[in-house]
C-alpha positions as CSV (number, residue, x, y, z in Angstrom):
1,M,-31.6,-6.1,10.0
2,A,-28.2,-4.6,11.1
3,K,-27.4,-1.1,8.6
4,L,-23.8,-1.0,7.7
5,H,-22.4,2.1,6.7
6,L,-18.6,1.3,6.6
7,G,-17.2,-2.4,6.0
8,P,-16.5,-5.0,7.0
9,V,-12.8,-4.2,6.3
10,L,-10.3,-6.9,7.2
11,S,-6.9,-5.9,8.4
12,F,-3.8,-7.9,9.0
13,R,-2.2,-7.7,12.5
14,G,0.9,-10.4,12.6
15,T,1.2,-13.7,13.5
16,S,2.4,-14.6,17.3
17,A,5.2,-17.1,18.2
18,A,2.2,-19.2,19.6
19,G,1.3,-19.8,15.8
20,D,-1.8,-17.0,15.8
21,W,-2.5,-15.6,12.4
22,K,-4.2,-12.2,13.9
23,V,-6.9,-10.5,12.0
24,S,-9.5,-7.6,12.8
25,A,-12.3,-6.5,11.1
26,L,-13.7,-3.0,10.8
27,I,-17.5,-1.8,10.6
28,G,-19.7,1.5,11.0
29,I,-22.8,1.6,12.5
30,D,-25.4,4.3,13.5
31,S,-24.7,5.3,16.8
32,N,-28.0,4.5,18.5
33,A,-27.9,0.7,17.2
34,K,-27.5,-2.3,18.9
35,I,-23.7,-3.5,18.6
36,P,-24.2,-6.3,16.1
37,V,-22.8,-9.8,17.1
38,L,-20.3,-11.3,15.0
39,T,-19.5,-15.2,14.5
40,F,-16.2,-16.3,13.4
41,D,-15.4,-19.9,12.3
42,G,-18.7,-20.8,14.1
43,T,-18.1,-19.1,17.4
44,Q,-19.2,-15.8,18.8
45,T,-16.6,-13.3,18.9
46,K,-15.9,-11.0,22.1
47,P,-17.7,-7.6,22.2
48,P,-15.6,-5.2,20.1
49,M,-13.8,-2.2,20.6
50,V,-14.9,1.3,19.7
51,L,-12.2,3.0,17.5
52,L,-14.6,6.1,17.0
53,E,-17.5,8.0,17.6
54,H,-18.1,10.6,15.2
55,A,-21.1,12.4,13.5
56,G,-23.7,10.0,14.8
57,K,-21.9,7.0,13.5
58,T,-19.5,4.2,15.6
59,Y,-16.7,2.4,14.3
60,L,-16.1,-0.7,15.8
61,R,-13.2,-3.2,15.5
62,Y,-13.9,-7.0,15.9
63,D,-10.8,-9.6,16.5
64,L,-11.2,-12.6,14.2
65,S,-7.8,-14.2,15.1
66,C,-7.2,-17.6,15.2
67,K,-4.8,-20.7,15.2
68,Q,-3.0,-21.5,12.2
69,K,-2.4,-25.4,11.1
70,K,-0.3,-27.4,9.4
71,D,-2.6,-26.9,6.1
72,E,-4.4,-23.8,4.9
73,R,-7.8,-23.5,5.8
74,R,-11.1,-21.4,5.0
75,V,-12.9,-19.7,8.0
76,E,-16.0,-17.7,7.8
77,Y,-17.3,-15.0,9.4
78,K,-21.2,-13.5,9.9
79,I,-22.6,-10.2,11.1
80,K,-25.9,-10.9,12.9
81,G,-28.5,-9.1,11.1
82,V,-26.7,-8.5,7.7
83,A,-27.9,-11.0,4.9
84,Q,-24.2,-12.2,4.1
85,S,-21.7,-14.0,5.2
86,W,-17.7,-13.7,4.1
87,T,-14.8,-15.9,4.0
88,F,-10.9,-15.6,4.1
89,T,-8.1,-18.0,3.6
90,V,-5.4,-18.5,6.6
91,P,-2.1,-20.0,5.2
92,G,-0.7,-23.1,6.8
93,K,2.0,-22.7,9.7
94,G,5.4,-21.7,8.8
95,Y,4.2,-20.8,5.2
96,A,4.6,-17.6,3.3
97,P,1.1,-16.2,2.4
98,R,0.1,-15.7,-1.0
99,L,-0.1,-11.9,-1.6
100,A,-1.8,-9.7,-3.7
101,Y,-0.9,-6.0,-4.2
102,V,-3.0,-2.9,-5.7
103,S,-2.7,0.8,-5.6
104,C,-4.6,4.1,-6.4
105,N,-8.0,2.9,-5.8
106,G,-10.0,6.1,-6.9
107,F,-9.8,9.5,-9.1
108,S,-7.9,12.5,-8.9
109,D,-10.4,14.0,-11.2
110,P,-14.0,12.3,-11.4
111,S,-14.5,13.0,-15.3
112,A,-11.1,10.6,-15.5
113,L,-14.1,7.9,-15.7
114,R,-14.5,9.0,-19.3
115,K,-11.1,7.9,-19.9
116,L,-11.8,3.8,-18.8
117,I,-11.9,1.0,-21.4
118,K,-13.7,-0.6,-19.1
119,S,-15.8,-0.2,-15.9
120,E,-14.5,1.4,-12.8
121,H,-14.3,-1.9,-10.9
122,A,-13.3,-4.2,-14.0
123,V,-9.7,-4.6,-12.5
124,W,-11.0,-5.2,-8.8
125,E,-13.6,-8.1,-10.7
126,D,-10.7,-9.9,-12.2
127,L,-8.8,-9.9,-8.8
128,L,-11.5,-11.6,-7.2
129,C,-12.5,-13.9,-9.6
130,N,-9.0,-14.8,-9.7
131,H,-9.2,-14.7,-5.5
132,D,-12.4,-16.8,-5.1
133,K,-13.8,-19.2,-7.5
134,E,-17.5,-18.8,-5.7
135,V,-17.9,-15.3,-6.7
136,R,-17.1,-15.5,-10.7
137,P,-20.0,-15.1,-13.0
138,V,-21.8,-17.5,-14.7
139,G,-20.1,-18.5,-17.9
140,Y,-16.7,-17.2,-16.7
141,Q,-13.6,-18.8,-18.4
142,L,-10.4,-19.5,-17.4
143,D,-6.9,-18.9,-18.7
144,K,-4.0,-21.0,-18.9
145,E,-2.3,-18.9,-16.2
146,Q,-5.1,-19.3,-14.1
147,L,-5.7,-23.0,-14.7
148,W,-2.6,-23.5,-13.2
149,H,-3.5,-22.1,-9.7
150,E,-6.9,-23.9,-9.8
151,P,-6.1,-27.1,-8.4
152,R,-3.6,-25.9,-5.8
153,T,-6.0,-23.2,-4.2
154,H,-9.5,-23.5,-5.3
155,G,-9.5,-27.5,-5.9
156,K,-8.7,-27.5,-2.4
157,G,-11.5,-25.3,-1.5
158,N,-9.5,-22.3,-0.5
159,Q,-9.0,-18.9,-2.0
160,R,-6.0,-17.9,-3.8
161,F,-4.5,-15.1,-1.8
162,H,-4.2,-14.8,2.2
163,L,-3.2,-10.9,2.4
164,L,-4.0,-8.1,0.0
165,L,-1.4,-5.3,0.5
166,M,-2.6,-1.9,-0.6
167,G,0.4,0.4,-1.2
168,G,-1.2,3.8,-1.3
169,D,-4.1,6.1,-2.4
170,Q,-6.7,3.8,-1.1
171,I,-9.2,6.8,-0.9
172,Y,-8.6,10.5,-2.6
173,F,-9.2,13.5,-0.7
174,D,-8.4,15.7,-3.5
175,S,-11.9,16.3,-3.9
176,I,-11.6,18.3,-0.5
177,W,-10.5,21.5,-2.5
178,E,-14.0,21.6,-4.5
179,D,-16.4,20.2,-1.9
180,L,-15.1,22.6,0.8
181,K,-16.1,26.2,-0.4
182,E,-13.6,27.8,2.2
183,L,-10.9,25.6,0.7
184,K,-12.1,26.3,-3.0
185,G,-11.9,30.1,-2.2
186,W,-8.4,29.7,-0.9
187,I,-7.2,28.0,-4.1
188,G,-7.8,31.9,-5.8
189,L,-6.1,33.6,-2.9
190,P,-2.8,35.1,-3.5
191,R,0.2,33.3,-2.3
192,D,1.0,35.5,0.7
193,K,-3.0,35.1,2.0
194,Q,-2.8,31.5,1.4
195,L,0.1,31.0,3.8
196,A,-1.2,33.3,6.5
197,F,-5.2,32.2,5.8
198,D,-6.4,31.6,9.5
199,V,-8.8,28.1,10.2
200,S,-11.7,28.8,12.1
201,E,-13.0,26.7,14.2
202,D,-16.2,26.4,12.1
203,L,-13.7,25.3,9.3
204,D,-11.7,23.1,11.1
205,K,-14.5,21.0,12.2
206,K,-16.0,20.9,8.5
207,I,-12.1,19.5,7.6
208,E,-12.2,17.1,10.7
209,D,-16.3,16.2,9.0
210,Y,-14.9,15.5,5.6
211,Y,-12.0,13.4,6.4
212,L,-13.9,10.8,8.6
213,G,-16.7,10.8,6.4
214,L,-15.6,10.0,3.3
215,Y,-14.2,6.8,4.3
216,S,-17.6,5.4,4.3
217,T,-18.8,7.0,1.1
218,R,-16.2,5.7,-1.1
219,W,-15.5,2.4,1.1
220,L,-19.1,1.4,0.8
221,P,-20.7,3.6,-1.5
222,V,-24.7,3.7,-1.4
223,E,-25.1,2.9,-5.1
224,R,-23.8,-0.5,-4.6
225,Q,-25.3,-3.8,-4.4
226,P,-26.3,-4.3,-0.5
227,W,-24.6,-6.8,1.0
228,G,-26.6,-10.4,0.3
229,S,-27.9,-9.2,-3.0
230,V,-28.3,-12.0,-5.5
231,E,-26.3,-9.7,-7.9
232,R,-23.2,-9.2,-6.1
233,S,-20.8,-6.1,-6.8
234,L,-17.3,-7.6,-7.4
235,D,-15.3,-4.3,-6.3
236,A,-12.9,-2.9,-3.4
237,P,-15.8,-3.2,-0.3
238,L,-15.7,-7.4,-1.3
239,G,-11.8,-7.4,-1.9
240,M,-11.3,-5.7,1.9
241,A,-13.7,-8.0,3.3
242,S,-12.3,-11.2,1.8
243,M,-8.6,-10.4,2.1
244,P,-6.7,-9.0,5.4
245,T,-5.3,-6.1,4.2
246,V,-2.0,-4.4,4.7
247,M,-2.4,-0.6,3.8
248,M,0.3,2.2,3.7
249,W,-0.9,5.9,2.7
250,D,0.3,8.0,0.1
251,D,-0.2,11.4,-0.9
252,H,-4.1,11.4,-2.1
253,D,-4.8,9.1,1.2
254,I,-3.9,13.0,2.7
255,F,-4.3,15.3,-0.7
256,D,-2.3,15.4,-3.8
257,G,1.3,16.0,-3.5
258,W,1.5,16.2,0.5
259,G,5.2,16.6,1.4
260,S,6.3,18.0,-1.9
261,Y,5.1,21.8,-1.6
262,S,7.4,24.6,-0.4
263,V,8.5,24.7,3.2
264,E,6.5,27.7,3.7
265,M,3.4,25.9,2.4
266,Q,3.9,22.7,4.0
267,R,4.1,24.8,7.5
268,S,1.0,26.9,6.7
269,P,-1.8,27.0,9.1
270,L,-4.3,25.1,6.6
271,F,-1.9,22.5,5.3
272,Q,-1.1,21.5,9.0
273,R,-4.6,21.2,9.7
274,L,-5.5,19.0,6.6
275,F,-2.5,16.9,7.6
276,F,-3.8,16.7,11.5
277,H,-7.3,15.3,10.1
278,A,-5.9,12.9,7.5
279,R,-3.6,11.7,10.1
280,R,-6.4,10.6,12.4
281,A,-8.6,9.3,9.8
282,F,-5.9,7.1,8.4
283,W,-5.0,5.8,11.9
284,V,-8.7,5.0,12.6
285,F,-9.9,3.4,9.3
286,Q,-6.9,2.2,7.3
287,M,-4.6,1.2,10.5
288,Q,-7.9,0.3,12.5
289,H,-6.6,1.8,16.0
290,A,-8.5,3.5,18.1
291,A,-8.6,7.3,18.0
292,E,-7.3,8.3,21.2
293,M,-4.7,5.9,21.2
294,L,-2.8,8.1,18.3
295,P,0.1,10.0,20.0
296,E,0.4,13.9,18.8
297,L,3.3,14.6,16.2
298,K,5.8,16.8,17.9
299,L,8.4,18.9,16.0
300,R,11.7,18.0,17.8
301,T,13.2,21.4,20.1
302,D,16.1,19.8,21.5
303,I,18.4,20.1,18.5
304,S,19.4,22.9,16.2
305,V,20.0,22.3,12.8
306,R,19.6,24.1,9.4
307,S,17.3,22.2,7.6
308,D,14.0,22.9,6.1
309,D,12.7,19.2,6.5
310,P,10.3,18.2,9.4
311,L,12.5,16.8,12.3
312,F,9.9,14.9,14.7
313,E,10.2,13.3,18.3
314,S,10.0,9.8,18.0
315,I,7.4,7.4,19.3
316,E,7.7,4.6,21.4
317,W,4.7,2.9,19.4
318,S,5.1,-0.2,21.7
319,K,4.2,1.7,24.7
320,A,1.6,3.7,23.2
321,L,-0.3,0.6,21.8
322,K,0.6,-1.5,24.9
323,A,-2.9,-1.7,25.9
324,D,-4.1,-3.2,22.0
325,K,-3.4,-6.8,22.0
326,L,-4.1,-6.1,18.3
327,G,-2.0,-3.0,17.8
328,L,0.1,-3.3,14.5
329,P,3.8,-3.9,15.0
330,L,5.1,-0.4,14.3
331,L,8.9,0.2,14.3
332,D,9.6,1.9,18.0
333,K,11.7,5.0,18.2
334,Q,10.2,6.7,14.8
335,P,7.5,8.9,14.4
336,G,5.8,7.6,11.5
337,F,3.7,4.8,10.6
338,T,6.6,2.2,9.2
339,F,5.7,-1.4,10.3
340,T,6.6,-5.0,9.6
341,H,5.3,-8.7,9.5
342,S,7.3,-11.7,9.6
343,L,5.7,-14.4,7.3
344,G,7.6,-17.4,7.5
345,P,10.6,-17.2,4.6
346,L,9.1,-13.7,4.0
347,Q,9.8,-10.5,5.7
348,L,7.5,-7.5,4.4
349,V,8.4,-3.8,5.5
350,V,5.7,-1.4,4.8
351,A,7.4,2.0,5.0
352,D,5.6,5.3,5.7
353,L,6.9,7.7,3.2
354,R,4.6,10.9,4.1
355,T,5.1,11.9,7.7
356,E,8.5,13.2,7.2
357,R,8.2,14.0,3.5
358,S,9.9,17.5,2.0
359,H,11.4,18.6,-0.8
360,E,14.9,16.8,0.4
361,Q,13.3,14.1,2.8
362,V,11.8,11.0,2.7
363,L,12.5,9.8,5.7
364,G,13.7,11.4,8.9
365,P,16.6,10.1,11.1
366,H,15.0,8.5,13.6
367,T,13.0,6.1,11.2
368,W,16.3,5.4,9.3
369,G,17.5,4.0,12.8
370,A,14.3,2.4,13.7
371,V,14.7,0.6,10.0
372,H,18.5,-0.2,10.8
373,Q,17.5,-1.9,14.1
374,Y,14.8,-3.9,11.9
375,L,17.3,-5.2,9.6
376,N,20.0,-6.0,11.8
377,A,17.5,-8.1,13.6
378,I,16.3,-10.3,10.7
379,A,17.0,-14.2,11.2
380,Q,20.2,-15.4,9.0
381,N,18.9,-17.4,6.1
382,D,20.4,-21.0,6.9
383,R,21.3,-22.1,3.6
384,K,22.4,-25.6,4.9
385,H,18.7,-26.1,6.2
386,P,16.2,-24.4,3.9
387,G,13.1,-22.6,5.5
388,V,15.2,-21.7,8.5
389,G,15.2,-17.5,8.4
390,C,14.2,-15.1,5.9
391,Q,14.6,-15.8,2.2
392,H,13.1,-12.7,0.6
393,L,12.5,-9.2,1.8
394,L,9.8,-7.5,0.5
395,F,10.0,-3.6,0.6
396,M,6.5,-1.8,0.2
397,S,7.7,1.7,-1.0
398,S,4.7,3.5,-2.2
399,V,6.7,5.2,-5.1
400,P,9.1,3.4,-7.0
401,V,12.4,3.4,-6.1
402,V,13.6,1.8,-9.5
403,H,11.8,4.0,-11.9
404,P,12.5,5.9,-15.5
405,K,14.4,9.6,-14.3
406,L,12.6,12.6,-16.3
407,S,15.3,15.0,-15.7
408,L,14.5,17.6,-18.3
409,A,10.8,17.3,-16.8
410,E,11.9,18.0,-13.5
411,A,13.6,21.2,-14.8
412,F,11.1,22.6,-16.7
413,M,8.3,22.0,-13.8
414,D,10.7,23.9,-11.3
415,S,10.8,26.6,-13.7
416,F,7.0,27.2,-13.1
417,G,6.9,26.4,-9.5
418,S,4.7,24.1,-7.5
419,E,2.2,25.2,-5.3
420,H,-0.9,24.8,-7.1
421,V,-3.1,22.0,-5.3
422,L,-5.2,21.0,-8.1
423,D,-2.2,20.4,-10.3
424,S,-0.1,17.3,-10.0
425,S,2.3,17.4,-12.7
426,A,4.8,19.3,-10.5
427,D,4.6,17.7,-7.2
428,D,4.5,14.1,-9.0
429,L,7.9,14.5,-10.3
430,K,9.2,15.7,-7.0
431,D,7.8,12.8,-4.9
432,H,9.9,10.3,-7.2
433,W,12.8,8.9,-5.4
434,T,14.8,9.5,-8.9
435,N,14.3,13.3,-8.1
436,D,17.5,14.8,-8.0
437,S,16.6,15.9,-4.5
438,H,15.9,12.4,-3.4
439,E,18.5,10.5,-5.4
440,G,21.1,10.6,-2.2
441,E,18.4,9.1,0.0
442,R,17.5,6.8,-2.8
443,R,21.5,5.8,-2.9
444,R,21.3,4.8,0.9
445,L,18.1,3.0,0.9
446,I,19.5,0.8,-1.7
447,E,23.2,0.6,-0.5
448,T,21.2,-0.3,3.1
449,L,19.1,-3.2,2.0
450,L,22.0,-4.7,-0.7
451,K,24.1,-5.0,2.6
452,T,21.6,-6.6,4.3
453,A,21.0,-8.9,1.5
454,Q,24.7,-10.0,1.6
455,Q,25.0,-10.2,5.4
456,K,21.7,-12.5,6.0
457,Q,22.2,-14.1,2.6
458,L,18.5,-13.2,1.4
459,R,17.0,-11.6,-1.8
460,V,15.3,-8.0,-1.6
461,S,12.2,-6.8,-4.0
462,F,10.7,-3.1,-3.8
463,V,6.9,-3.3,-4.6
464,S,5.4,0.2,-5.4
465,G,2.6,1.6,-7.2
466,D,1.4,5.5,-7.7
467,V,3.1,6.0,-11.5
468,H,-0.6,4.5,-13.0
469,V,1.6,2.1,-15.0
470,A,3.1,-1.4,-14.7
471,A,6.7,-2.0,-14.9
472,W,10.0,-4.2,-13.9
473,G,12.9,-2.5,-13.0
474,T,16.5,-3.6,-10.8
475,A,19.2,-2.1,-8.8
476,Y,22.4,-3.9,-8.7
477,K,26.2,-3.8,-8.0
478,A,28.1,-4.3,-11.0
479,D,31.2,-5.1,-9.0
480,V,30.8,-8.6,-7.6
481,G,30.2,-11.8,-9.1
482,T,27.4,-13.6,-11.4
483,K,26.5,-16.3,-9.0
484,D,26.1,-13.5,-6.2
485,N,22.2,-12.5,-6.9
486,W,21.8,-11.1,-3.8
487,A,23.4,-8.1,-5.4
488,H,20.4,-7.5,-7.5
489,I,17.2,-5.7,-5.7
490,Q,14.2,-6.3,-8.0
491,Q,11.2,-3.3,-8.6
492,F,7.9,-4.7,-9.1
493,T,5.7,-1.6,-10.1
494,S,1.9,-1.9,-10.4
495,T,-0.8,0.5,-10.1
496,A,-3.5,1.3,-10.7
497,V,-6.4,-0.6,-9.8
498,V,-9.2,1.6,-10.2
499,H,-7.4,5.0,-11.7
500,P,-7.1,5.4,-15.2
501,S,-3.7,4.6,-16.9
502,L,-1.8,6.9,-19.5
503,V,-4.8,7.2,-22.1
504,S,-5.6,10.6,-23.2
505,V,-3.3,12.0,-26.2
506,T,-1.1,14.1,-23.6
507,E,-0.6,11.1,-21.5
508,R,0.3,9.0,-24.5
509,L,2.7,11.2,-25.5
510,F,4.4,11.2,-22.2
511,F,4.1,7.1,-22.2
512,H,6.5,7.3,-25.3
513,V,8.8,9.6,-23.6
514,L,9.0,7.3,-20.6
515,N,9.6,4.3,-22.5
516,T,12.4,6.4,-24.4
517,V,14.2,7.2,-21.1
518,A,13.7,4.1,-19.5
519,R,16.1,2.8,-22.0
520,S,19.2,4.7,-20.0
521,R,20.8,3.0,-17.3
522,Q,21.1,5.0,-14.1
523,S,24.6,5.2,-12.5
524,L,24.0,5.8,-8.8
525,D,27.7,5.3,-8.2
526,I,30.9,3.9,-10.0
527,S,29.4,0.1,-9.3
528,L,25.8,0.7,-8.2
529,H,23.5,1.1,-11.2
530,A,19.7,1.1,-11.7
531,E,18.0,0.0,-14.7
532,M,14.3,-0.6,-16.2
533,M,14.0,-3.7,-18.3
534,L,11.7,-4.8,-20.9
535,F,8.2,-5.5,-19.2
536,P,7.5,-9.5,-19.2
537,G,6.1,-10.4,-22.2
538,S,6.6,-7.1,-24.0
539,N,8.4,-5.0,-25.9
540,K,8.2,-1.9,-23.9
541,Y,9.3,-1.0,-20.6
542,V,6.3,0.1,-18.9
543,M,3.0,-1.1,-19.6
544,A,0.3,1.9,-19.9
545,A,-2.9,-0.3,-18.4
546,R,-4.3,-1.0,-15.1
547,N,-3.3,-3.7,-13.3
548,W,-2.8,-5.7,-10.1
549,L,0.2,-8.0,-8.9
550,A,0.2,-11.3,-7.4
551,L,3.5,-12.6,-5.0
552,E,3.6,-15.9,-4.2
553,L,6.6,-18.4,-3.5
554,D,6.7,-21.7,-4.8
555,L,6.9,-23.4,-1.5
556,G,7.2,-27.3,-1.2
557,T,10.1,-27.6,-4.5
558,D,12.8,-29.3,-3.6
559,N,15.3,-26.5,-4.3
560,P,17.9,-26.9,-1.5
561,S,18.4,-23.0,-1.7
562,G,14.9,-22.4,-1.1
563,S,11.7,-20.9,-3.3
564,K,11.4,-18.5,-5.7
565,L,9.2,-15.6,-5.6
566,W,6.7,-15.0,-8.5
567,A,5.4,-11.8,-9.4
568,T,2.3,-11.9,-12.0
569,W,0.8,-8.9,-13.3
570,R,-2.6,-8.8,-14.5
571,C,-2.8,-6.0,-17.0
572,E,-6.0,-4.6,-18.3
573,T,-6.8,-4.7,-21.9
574,K,-9.9,-4.1,-24.4
575,D,-11.0,-7.7,-24.6
576,A,-9.2,-9.6,-21.6
577,F,-6.4,-9.2,-19.0
578,T,-2.9,-10.4,-19.9
579,N,-0.5,-12.2,-17.8
580,H,2.9,-11.4,-17.3
581,L,5.3,-13.6,-15.1
582,L,8.9,-13.0,-13.8
583,A,10.3,-15.1,-10.9
584,T,13.2,-13.8,-8.4
585,D,15.5,-17.0,-7.5
586,P,16.3,-17.4,-3.9
587,V,19.8,-16.5,-3.0
588,H,22.7,-18.7,-4.9
589,R,24.4,-21.6,-2.8
590,V,27.9,-21.1,-3.4
591,D,29.4,-24.3,-1.8
């Protein structure tokens, strides 16, 4: 029997002009164990790539790529020696995949478990029962929204979702401050000693072991039902084994608040070593690349600027990953991990908002240049020939771009500083695009995407997590005609899949403040506004409930302008899950 310490974790690697749907699978085994044979779609795969060997464990990546056919189909893979097989569904060629979105897959504080109204994995269970008919428990009952999807997906033997977008905080490393005694002692030091704290070789090894080891502990916990058990665990490990993932990190994938501390603290020896090891672990486990292929992140020395923001040398990712045929399509000439996927009528931008983050900066100049180059190259939406070019551009921003602005809270927290690694209140506010320090860059992002929407004749939507509520907002230009719907960007916020929502007394008070503040329109310019909208099917602007989000195009309709993008939130209540639907029209045809 093969013993897995991690996985399988599926990762979507993109498409090819030849019609390949590229997927990889990550597993972790004992280093002295025989490398398992994996069969996919009835055929034995090629030998896997070794991504990392560490602490007696080897992490392997298998190639599960296949051809897209005219119609979508379900494919199976199996690891020899493991008493279970898994399946995922490949979309038909030229069709946009159906997407599920989650974020915040864990806890900042284990005591948060007491705040949950259902089990820790209840939201994952709901997502998986919507995704795959075969995992539903006996007696499972469908609601009207689920019933609508049955003949279109499960009735044809397929699963509902082709991809699983994971928008940040796939793992929580905040526990490192409690679990490593040296770091727990560091917390109690005076600030000057914290900044000068020397990271010994022994401590650096402990930090490395912690970052590389926690993925196995959290992503395939020993207490869950083993693979092949009669009673299945409907949880994150099954979700990541059943839907190819698209992952981007946020602060907890490093540690709480990374990028929003003072310049001195961000540049301190301890913070730099923590980031170094978090970056390497993210590269291996979430991006599924070989550890030795990760380029060093270097500060620029060719320019002298008066700035506290990190300015890194750009990286030619296409060269760094040239030898890896399953390398992710990272944008060239940027130091971070921003990448994109072209998915038929849908374009997906997965933005890295952590590598270059500071008090004043979210994305650095090289990244802005790479994003602009990508947007300019998007194929024009040909409205005379529906299906040609991009209809919808989905921008994954881990933190919502449109969200209630909490100016008074920002000022209050600023008066107390923001240097405590165990208190997330201040850095959470500084992380927001709506924070005063990031307002200029937020406006640049919105204006850039609106320009693309107008030039390419497409619709743009943000999808985000982080804030532990479900919400809907919009950013729009007020000086264009009502028929020009390209000038409206939708904001879909969905979080969290595991972390509790706002449930404590203090959090409920904050929830009421959030709903009150959300009524106010934000003016970014004389003709550019951001506004929270009443959440679909609710009389509130934000929903304090754990949730997940479905994003699906209504392909196959006779709409001459293209396809609507449907967003469906599933929100947890004490008794059931509620459905909240929203449709984003394609660009209006103006004859």
